[in-house]
C-alpha positions in Angstrom: 0.0 -0.1 0.0 1.2 3.6 -0.5 0.2 6.9 0.6 1.2 10.1 -1.1 1.8 13.5 0.5 3.0 17.0 -0.3 5.8 18.3 1.7 5.3 20.3 4.9 6.8 23.7 4.9 10.2 24.4 6.4 11.5 20.8 6.6 14.1 19.8 4.2 13.9 16.0 3.6 17.5 15.8 2.6 18.7 17.3 6.0 16.5 14.9 7.9 19.0 12.3 9.1 16.8 11.1 12.0 15.9 7.7 10.6 17.7 7.6 7.3 21.0 6.3 6.5 21.2 7.4 2.8 19.1 8.6 -0.1 19.5 7.2 -3.6 19.2 9.9 -6.2 18.1 9.4 -9.8 17.2 11.8 -12.5 14.2 10.3 -14.5 12.6 11.0 -17.6 9.0 9.6 -17.8 7.1 9.3 -21.0 3.5 8.0 -21.5 2.9 6.0 -24.8 -0.6 5.1 -24.0 -3.1 6.9 -21.8 -6.6 5.2 -21.8 -8.7 7.2 -19.1 -11.9 5.1 -20.1 -10.1 1.8 -18.9 -7.7 3.5 -16.5 -4.7 2.0 -18.1 -1.2 3.6 -19.0 1.9 2.5 -20.6 5.1 4.3 -19.6 8.5 4.4 -20.3 11.3 5.5 -17.6 14.7 6.6 -18.6 17.2 7.7 -16.0 19.8 10.4 -17.2 22.5 7.7 -16.4 20.9 5.0 -18.8 20.7 7.6 -21.6 24.4 7.7 -21.7 24.9 3.9 -21.5 24.1 2.3 -24.8 24.2 -1.3 -22.8 21.5 -0.2 -20.4 18.1 -1.9 -20.5 15.3 0.6 -20.1 11.9 -0.8 -19.0 8.4 -0.2 -20.4 5.8 -0.6 -17.8 2.0 -1.5 -18.7 -0.6 -1.1 -15.9 -4.0 -0.6 -14.8 -4.6 2.3 -12.5 -4.7 1.0 -8.8 -3.1 -2.2 -9.9 -0.1 -2.8 -7.2 3.5 -1.7 -8.2 4.8 -5.3 -8.1 2.1 -6.4 -10.6 2.9 -4.3 -13.5 3.9 -6.0 -16.8 7.3 -4.9 -17.6 9.1 -5.2 -21.0 12.9 -4.8 -21.5 14.1 -2.5 -24.5 17.1 -1.8 -26.2 18.3 1.8 -25.7 17.8 2.9 -29.2 14.2 1.6 -29.2 13.6 3.5 -25.6 15.2 6.8 -27.1 12.8 6.5 -30.2 9.8 5.8 -28.1 10.5 8.6 -25.6 11.0 11.0 -28.5 7.5 10.2 -30.0 5.8 10.3 -26.5 3.3 13.2 -26.5 3.3 13.3 -22.7 6.6 13.3 -20.8 8.4 14.9 -18.2 11.6 15.1 -16.0 11.9 14.7 -12.3 14.7 13.9 -9.6 13.7 11.1 -7.4 15.2 10.4 -4.0 14.5 7.1 -2.3 15.4 5.8 1.2 14.4 2.9 3.4 13.2 3.6 6.9 13.3 0.8 9.5 12.3 1.3 13.2 11.1 -1.3 15.6 9.4 0.8 18.4 10.3 -0.6 21.9 7.1 0.8 23.5 4.8 -0.1 20.7 1.4 -1.7 21.7 1.2 -3.7 18.5 5.0 -4.5 18.5 4.9 -4.5 14.7 8.2 -3.3 13.1 7.9 -0.3 11.1 9.8 -0.9 7.8 8.9 1.4 4.7 10.2 3.1 1.7 10.0 6.8 1.1 10.3 8.1 -2.5 10.6 11.8 -2.9 10.0 13.2 -6.5 11.0 16.7 -7.2 9.3 17.5 -10.7 11.0 20.1 -13.0 7.8 22.2 -12.8 8.4 22.7 -9.1 6.0 20.3 -7.5 7.2 17.8 -5.0 5.6 14.7 -3.9 6.5 12.1 -1.2 5.4 8.4 -1.4 5.5 6.3 1.5 5.3 2.5 0.7 4.3 0.1 3.2 4.4 -3.6 2.7 2.5 -4.6 5.8 -1.2 -4.6 6.9 -3.0 -1.2 6.3 -4.2 -0.9 9.9 -0.4 -0.7 11.0 0.6 1.9 8.4 3.5 3.9 10.1 3.5 7.5 10.9 5.0 9.3 7.9 8.2 11.3 8.3 7.7 14.9 9.7 8.4 16.3 6.4 5.2 14.8 5.0 2.4 17.3 4.9 -1.1 17.2 3.4 -2.0 13.7 2.1 -3.1 13.6 -1.6 -3.1 10.0 -2.2 -6.5 10.1 -3.8 -6.1 13.4 -6.0 -5.2 12.3 -9.5 -3.6 16.0 -10.0 -0.8 14.5 -7.9 0.1 11.4 -9.6 3.2 11.2 -11.8 0.9 11.5 -15.0 -1.4 14.2 -13.5 1.7 16.4 -12.8 3.3 15.8 -16.3 0.1 16.3 -18.1 -0.7 19.7 -16.3 2.9 21.2 -16.7 
């Protein structure tokens, strides 16, 4: 399960060393080759800036229905020249910088005694919008408290999905 937030004012997630050891940084170009709003499905291509420079990289084309769990997407490997051609022809595309970190905390005083392990993905879009996604693999009723830099929740607002942001800007 995932929840999506806008950042809270005044807290820099990169400076928060409370629970995170490291952030993985990637610059990503995301292009949508198919957007079918009637059946809630998309086909998207993700290219990192590092992959664009590596002719031996294997970019991935992802096909999914809206609401389908991340791990159940259909994925297809492409050759770099194919990916570049598809990206160039994509009518809907945009760039963002993604930061990913893993949080693990087992509270000693927890009533449930359930470990809180989750992934945080911060996306800073070129248009200036930032979203924070918290992915939790456990039971929804034990969803952990998001980090302090998470502000208003926008999980159900299509304007703040990757596609929604890229379409508007």
